[in-house]
N, C-alpha and C positions, 0 to 999 in steps of 0.2 A: 633681371625685372621677367617676371613671365607671367602674359597677359593668357587666362582661358580661352579667349573668342581668337590670338594670334594665335595659339597654341593649335585651335584646331585647322583655320585656315591652311595655316601650313602641312597638319598632316593630311589635308585633302589634295594640298598642291603635291605633296609627296607622292600619294597614291594615283593619281592622275600620271602625274610625268613617268610613276612605275609601270605601268598599264602599256605604257609605249617606250620602253628599256630608255625612257632618260633622251627619244629624240625627239629635239626640238622642231623638225619639220613634221613630224608626224604631230607632235605636239599640236600642233598649230594650225595642220588642216585640220584634228578634232576638235577647237573650238569655235575656227569660221563655219565649217558642218555642224557643229550647234548651235549656232548664229542664225544659217539659212534656216534651221528647222522652227526655230523660235520668230523668225521673221515670218512664215510662211504661216505659222496661227495666229499673227499679225502683234507680234510682240514689236516696240516700236525701241531703236537703241537713237540715243540723242550722244551727237561727236560735243566734243569736250570742245571749251572756248578757242579762239583763237590765241596761240600768248599773245601778250603785251609787248611792244615793239620795245627795245632797249633793254627790256626787263627778262632775259632767258630763262631765267632758275625763280622760283618763289623763296620766300625768303628762309624757309628750313630748309629749301634746297643748297641755296648759298651757305649757309650756315655748315650741314652736312658733308658735302665736298668741301668745303674749305679745310675742314676737322681733317677728311679723308687727305686730302692735299698735303698736310701739315703731317697726316703720319707717316707716309711712303715718304716722304720726301727725307724722314730721316736714316 
């Protein structure tokens, strides 16, 4: 299944990573620098809500990781 938006996001992510030779520390530092620049211009960042106690994953994640675990167990 192909989705135009997903493909575009993946291409952008790949291009960004390539700029930093796929160095995760450098990518992280660039993202944090960008966040600081946006915050300095008045952008507001919203923290995600805390996880619901006792429910570590969403239903989607539970299905996804259960499916993944079943594949790797073979």
